[in-house]
C-alpha positions in Angstrom: 0.0 0.0 0.0 1.5 3.4 -0.9 1.7 6.4 1.4 -1.3 8.3 -0.1 -3.6 5.3 0.3 -2.4 4.7 3.8 -3.1 8.2 4.9 -6.7 8.0 3.6 -7.4 5.1 6.0 -6.0 6.8 9.1 -8.2 7.9 11.9 -7.8 11.4 13.2 -5.9 10.2 16.3 -3.5 8.1 14.2 -3.0 11.0 11.8 -1.9 13.2 14.7 0.6 10.6 15.9 2.0 10.4 12.4 2.3 14.1 12.2 4.2 14.2 15.5 6.4 11.4 14.3 7.2 13.3 11.1 8.2 16.4 13.0 10.6 14.3 15.1 12.2 12.8 12.0 10.5 9.4 12.3 8.2 7.9 9.6 5.9 5.0 10.4 6.5 1.8 8.5 3.7 0.8 6.1 1.1 -1.6 7.4 1.9 -5.3 6.9 5.6 -5.0 7.1 8.3 -5.3 4.4 8.2 -8.1 1.8 10.7 -9.2 -0.8 8.9 -9.9 -4.1 10.6 -12.1 -6.6 9.3 -12.9 -10.1 11.1 -15.9 -11.7 10.7 -16.6 -15.4 11.7 -20.2 -15.1 13.6 -21.5 -12.0 16.9 -22.6 -13.5 20.1 -20.8 -12.5 20.3 -18.9 -15.8 16.7 -17.9 -16.1 15.6 -14.2 -15.6 14.7 -12.9 -12.2 13.1 -9.6 -11.1 13.6 -8.6 -7.5 11.8 -5.8 -5.6 11.0 -5.0 -2.0 7.7 -3.5 -0.7 6.5 -2.1 2.6 9.8 -0.5 3.6 10.1 2.4 6.0 10.4 5.5 3.7 13.3 7.8 4.2 15.6 5.1 5.5 18.2 3.3 3.4 17.8 -0.5 2.9 20.6 -3.1 2.5 19.6 -5.9 0.2 21.7 -9.1 0.4 21.9 -12.4 -1.4 23.6 -15.5 -0.2 23.8 -18.5 -2.5 24.6 -22.0 -1.1 26.1 -24.3 -3.7 28.0 -27.6 -3.9 31.2 -25.6 -3.9 30.5 -23.1 -1.1 28.7 -19.8 -0.6 28.5 -16.8 -2.9 27.3 -13.4 -1.5 26.4 -9.9 -2.7 24.9 -6.8 -1.1 23.6 -3.4 -2.3 22.4 -0.2 -0.6 19.3 1.5 -1.8 17.5 4.7 -0.8 13.8 4.0 0.1 11.4 6.4 -1.7 8.2 7.7 -0.2 6.3 4.8 -1.7 8.3 2.4 0.5 9.1 0.3 -2.6 12.5 -0.5 -4.0 12.4 -1.7 -7.5 15.8 -3.0 -8.5 14.8 -3.0 -12.2 14.4 0.8 -12.2 16.2 2.1 -9.2 19.9 2.9 -9.1 21.8 1.7 -6.0 23.7 4.0 -3.7 26.6 1.5 -3.4 26.8 -1.9 -5.0 29.1 -4.1 -7.2 27.0 -2.8 -10.2 26.3 0.8 -11.3 22.9 0.8 -13.0 19.4 -0.5 -12.2 19.2 -4.2 -12.9 16.5 -6.6 -11.9 18.8 -9.6 -11.3 22.0 -7.8 -10.2 21.9 -9.2 -6.7 22.4 -12.7 -8.2 24.9 -12.2 -11.0 27.1 -9.9 -8.9 27.7 -12.4 -6.1 31.3 -13.3 -5.3 32.5 -16.5 -3.8 35.4 -18.8 -3.1 38.3 -19.4 -5.5 37.6 -22.9 -6.9 38.7 -25.1 -9.7 37.0 -25.1 -13.1 35.4 -28.5 -12.2 34.0 -27.1 -8.9 32.7 -24.0 -10.7 30.8 -26.1 -13.2 29.4 -28.4 -10.4 28.3 -25.3 -8.5 26.6 -23.4 -11.2 25.8 -25.8 -14.0 25.4 -29.2 -12.4 24.1 -28.6 -8.9 21.0 -27.0 -7.3 21.4 -23.5 -5.8 19.6 -22.2 -2.7 19.6 -18.4 -2.5 18.5 -16.4 0.6 17.5 -12.8 0.0 17.3 -10.4 3.0 16.5 -6.7 3.5 17.8 -4.7 6.5 16.9 -1.2 7.7 19.0 0.4 10.5 20.7 -2.9 11.1 17.5 -4.8 11.6 16.3 -7.5 9.3 12.9 -6.5 8.0 12.3 -9.1 5.3 13.7 -12.4 4.0 12.8 -15.0 1.4 14.4 -18.0 -0.2 14.8 -19.0 -3.9 15.5 -22.6 -5.1 17.2 -22.5 -8.4 17.4 -25.8 -10.3 20.7 -26.7 -12.1 21.1 -26.2 -15.8 21.8 -29.9 -15.9 18.2 -30.7 -14.8 16.9 -29.6 -18.2 18.7 -32.2 -20.3 20.0 -35.8 -20.3 23.7 -36.2 -20.9 25.8 -39.2 -21.9 29.5 -39.7 -22.8 30.3 -40.4 -26.4 33.2 -42.7 -27.2 35.3 -43.6 -30.2 33.4 -46.9 -30.2 30.1 -45.1 -30.4 31.1 -43.2 -33.4 32.7 -46.2 -35.2 29.9 -48.7 -34.5 27.2 -46.3 -35.6 29.0 -45.1 -38.8 27.0 -45.4 -42.0 28.3 -46.1 -45.5 30.7 -43.4 -46.6 30.8 -41.8 -43.1 34.1 -40.7 -41.7 35.6 -42.9 -38.9 37.5 -41.3 -36.0 41.2 -42.1 -35.6 41.8 -45.4 -33.7 42.8 -43.9 -30.4 41.2 -46.7 -28.4 37.5 -47.6 -28.5 36.8 -46.5 -25.0 38.3 -43.1 -25.3 35.8 -40.4 -24.6 35.3 -38.2 -27.6 32.6 -35.8 -26.2 29.3 -35.5 -24.4 25.8 -35.5 -25.8 23.1 -33.2 -24.2 19.5 -34.1 -25.1 16.8 -31.6 -24.1 14.0 -32.5 -21.7 11.2 -33.2 -22.4 12.1 -35.5 -25.3 11.8 -33.9 -28.7 8.9 -35.0 -30.8 9.9 -33.3 -34.1 13.4 -32.9 -35.5 15.2 -29.7 -34.6 18.5 -28.0 -35.4 21.4 -29.4 -33.4 24.6 -27.9 -32.2 28.1 -29.4 -32.5 30.0 -27.5 -29.9 33.8 -27.4 -30.1 34.8 -26.6 -26.5 37.8 -24.3 -25.8 37.3 -24.9 -22.1 37.2 -21.2 -21.4 36.0 -20.7 -17.8 32.4 -19.5 -17.7 32.1 -19.7 -21.4 33.1 -23.4 -21.4 31.1 -26.1 -23.0 29.8 -27.3 -19.6 27.9 -24.0 -19.3 27.1 -23.3 -23.0 26.0 -26.8 -23.9 23.6 -27.1 -21.0 22.2 -23.6 -21.8 21.5 -24.6 -25.4 19.9 -27.9 -24.3 17.8 -25.9 -21.8 16.3 -23.8 -24.6 15.4 -27.0 -26.5 18.2 -28.0 -28.9 20.4 -31.1 -28.8 24.2 -30.5 -28.3 27.3 -32.6 -28.8 30.5 -31.2 -27.3 34.0 -32.0 -28.6 37.2 -30.8 -26.8 39.0 -28.4 -29.1 42.5 -29.8 -28.2 42.1 -33.5 -28.8 41.7 -36.0 -25.9 40.3 -34.7 -22.7 42.9 -33.1 -20.4 45.2 -32.0 -23.2 46.4 -28.4 -23.2 46.2 -26.0 -26.2 49.2 -26.5 -28.4 49.8 -30.0 -27.2 47.1 -31.8 -29.3 44.8 -30.9 -32.1 41.3 -31.8 -33.1 41.2 -33.9 -36.2 38.8 -33.3 -39.2 38.0 -37.0 -39.1 36.9 -36.9 -35.5 34.7 -33.8 -36.2 33.2 -35.4 -39.3 32.4 -38.7 -37.5 30.9 -36.8 -34.6 28.8 -34.6 -36.9 27.5 -37.7 -38.8 26.7 -39.4 -35.6 24.8 -36.4 -34.2 22.9 -36.0 -37.5 21.5 -39.5 -36.9 20.2 -38.9 -33.4 16.5 -39.0 -32.8 15.1 -35.4 -32.7 17.9 -34.0 -34.8 17.3 -32.3 -38.2 20.4 -33.5 -40.2 20.1 -30.5 -42.5 20.5 -28.0 -39.7 23.8 -28.7 -37.9 25.2 -25.5 -36.4 28.8 -25.4 -35.2 29.7 -23.4 -32.1 33.2 -22.7 -30.9 33.8 -21.5 -27.3 36.8 -19.3 -26.4 39.9 -20.3 -28.3 37.9 -22.8 -30.4 35.9 -20.0 -32.1 37.9 -20.0 -35.3 37.6 -23.8 -35.5 33.8 -23.5 -35.7 34.2 -21.0 -38.5 36.7 -23.1 -40.4 34.3 -26.1 -40.4 31.3 -24.0 -41.3 33.3 -22.7 -44.3 35.0 -25.9 -45.3 32.0 -28.2 -44.9 29.2 -26.0 -46.0 27.3 -29.0 -47.5 27.1 -30.6 -44.1 27.3 -27.6 -41.7 24.5 -25.2 -41.8 25.6 -22.2 -39.6 28.1 -21.1 -37.0 28.4 -19.3 -33.7 31.7 -17.8 -32.5 32.2 -15.3 -29.7 35.3 -13.3 -28.8 37.8 -15.1 -31.0 39.8 -14.7 -34.2 38.0 -15.0 -37.6 41.0 -16.6 -39.2 42.5 -20.1 -38.7 45.4 -19.4 -36.4 48.1 -21.8 -35.3 48.0 -22.9 -31.7 51.3 -21.3 -30.9 53.9 -18.9 -32.5 56.0 -22.0 -33.2 53.4 -23.1 -35.8 51.7 -25.9 -33.8 48.5 -26.7 -35.6 45.1 -26.5 -34.0 43.5 -28.8 -36.6 44.7 -32.0 -38.3 43.4 -33.6 -41.5 44.5 -37.3 -41.9 47.3 -36.6 -39.5 48.6 -33.6 -41.5 48.4 -30.0 -40.2 45.7 -27.8 -41.7 47.4 -24.6 -42.8 47.2 -21.9 -40.2 48.4 -18.4 -39.7 51.0 -17.0 -37.2 48.9 -15.8 -34.2 51.3 -12.8 -33.9 50.7 -11.5 -37.4 48.7 -8.3 -37.8 45.0 -8.8 -38.6 45.4 -6.8 -41.9 48.1 -9.3 -43.0 46.2 -12.5 -42.0 43.9 -14.3 -44.4 40.4 -14.1 -43.0 38.1 -17.1 -43.4 35.6 -16.6 -46.3 32.6 -16.4 -44.1 30.4 -15.5 -47.1 30.4 -19.3 -47.9 28.5 -20.2 -44.8 25.0 -21.1 -46.2 23.0 -20.5 -43.0 23.0 -18.1 -40.1 26.1 -16.8 -38.4 26.6 -15.1 -35.0 29.8 -13.3 -34.2 30.2 -11.5 -30.9 32.9 -9.6 -29.0 33.4 -7.3 -26.0 35.2 -3.9 -26.5 36.9 -4.3 -23.1 38.2 -7.8 -23.8 41.6 -8.0 -22.0 42.2 -11.7 -22.9 42.1 -10.8 -26.7 42.1 -7.0 -27.0 41.8 -7.3 -30.7 38.6 -9.4 -30.5 36.3 -6.7 -32.0 38.9 -6.0 -34.8 38.7 -9.7 -35.7 34.9 -9.5 -35.7 35.1 -6.5 -38.0 37.4 -8.4 -40.4 35.0 -11.3 -40.3 32.0 -9.1 -40.9 33.7 -7.6 -44.0 34.4 -11.2 -45.3 30.8 -12.1 -44.7 29.4 -9.2 -46.6 25.9 -7.6 -46.4 24.5 -10.4 -44.3 26.9 -9.6 -41.4 24.8 -6.5 -40.5 22.3 -8.7 -38.5 24.8 -11.3 -37.4 27.3 -9.4 -35.2 27.1 -8.3 -31.6 29.7 -5.7 -30.5 29.2 -5.4 -26.7 30.3 -2.0 -25.6 32.4 -2.1 -22.4 32.1 -5.9 -22.0 35.0 -8.2 -21.0 35.9 -11.4 -22.8 33.3 -13.9 -21.5 30.4 -12.6 -23.5 29.0 -16.0 -24.2 28.7 -17.3 -20.6 25.0 -17.8 -19.6 23.4 -14.8 -17.9 22.4 -14.4 -14.2 25.2 -16.8 -13.1 27.9 -15.1 -11.0 30.8 -16.7 -12.9 33.7 -14.7 -14.6 32.6 -11.4 -13.2 34.0 -11.2 -9.7 37.3 -9.6 -10.5 35.9 -7.0 -13.0 35.2 -3.3 -12.2 31.5 -2.9 -11.5 30.9 -1.0 -14.7 32.6 -3.7 -16.8 30.9 -6.5 -14.9 27.5 -5.0 -15.6 28.3 -4.4 -19.3 29.4 -8.0 -19.5 26.2 -9.3 -18.0 24.2 -7.2 -20.4 26.2 -8.7 -23.2 25.5 -12.2 -22.0 21.7 -11.5 -22.0 22.0 -10.1 -25.5 24.2 -12.9 -26.8 21.8 -15.7 -25.5 18.8 -13.9 -26.9 20.6 -14.0 -30.3 21.6 -17.6 -29.9 18.0 -18.5 -29.2 16.7 -16.5 -32.2 19.3 -18.1 -34.5 18.4 -21.7 -33.5 14.7 -21.1 -33.5 15.0 -19.4 -36.9 16.8 -22.5 -38.2 13.9 -24.8 -37.5 12.9 -26.2 -40.9 9.4 -27.1 -42.2 
C-alpha cells in the first residue's frame, strides 16, 4: 500500500501521531511490514529474475543481500538503496547507492555475487550441475525486516547427458561416413546433451567445439543450449580430454564422425547442424562452417579470431586432417596481413560477438570487423559488439561466474552482453527450425 492510500485510511488520532512522528524525524512503516517480491521466469540458474521490496520504511536506506549456497561453497552480494516515499525499492528501475554494479538491474543481486576461488570443475558443479539455494534479505537500520528464499534448479536438470566414445562413433557409422582415428574404442570423444522433455519433431542441433574457457566453457554453454530445447554434442578443441592448447589438435575426421553421428540422433534435423566454438575454439567452428558447408548449416563464435590461427607462435596446428596439419596463420601477425576465413560461404546463419573491453584478446572486435567484412551484407544482422564488455560474452546470464574480478561497470556491461548474446543464440536456432 502506498503512502497516499495509507493516509486516507488513518483515523484522526492516528494522523496526529503520524504528524508528531514526522516532526521528530521518524516515519511510520507501512502496514503489513516489508516483503521481498521475486518474479522468476523459469527456475533454472540462468533464467531471468526480477527482485523488488515493498512495505519498507520511507526515508531510511535499505541493505539488500543475497547468499547462494552451492555444492562448492557460498556466494554473496549486497547493495544499498535509498527508500522512496512509496516504501518500494524496484531493482529493475532504481539505481543503488553502493553496489558491485552501477545501474538499475532486476537480477544484479544474483549475478554480482562473489564466492570462493575454486577449480573449473567445482565451478561447473556449483553453477551448471548442482542446485542452488539463495537467501535474500532486507535490512533497515541494522534490523532484518524481510527475507525470502529461492530454489534455483541446475542447468543440468533440463537435459539428459551421456558420454560419447570412439566406439560409439565407429559402431554407428554409416556407409561413406568418416571414422574417427583409432585412439582406443573406450576413449571419450565428447558429451551429448539431449533436451527435456524428449523432442517429438526434429530440430536443429549444435556441435560445440569446447575451448574450455572458464564460464564460457562447453559445460555451461551446452547445457544452456539444451535448456532452450536443442540437442548439443560437445567435442574438446584440443584432442583427448585433459590435453592443453598446443599439445594436441582436433582432427577433421573426429569432427566429421561426430557430426555424422549427431545427425542420426532422434530429434535432430540433419540438414541443420550448427557449429559453435567456445573461447579459443571460435575459429575452428568458423573453419568447419566454411570448409564443410554442405554438411554444416551455420556457426556461432564469440570473442575469437575470424582466421584459422596456429595454436602457438611455433606453428603448432590447431587442426589435423588425416594426420597432416591444416594450414594456419601465425597468431602474432597483424590482422590486416592475415587471411580471414571466407565467411560468405556459410549457407545458413552466423553469429559473431565480441566485447570492447576484452583483455584476454584486446583485438577481438577488430577480428569481428574483419570477419564481418568477409561475410558481406548479411553480417549486418549477425554481429554483436558489446560496448564495455569483457571477454566472457558467451557465458550464460544471471550466473555469477567470470565477473567477480571485474570493475562494477565492466561486470554489468558483460552481464548485459550475455543477456543479448543468448537472446541472439535462441533466435538463431529457432529461426533454423525447418518445415
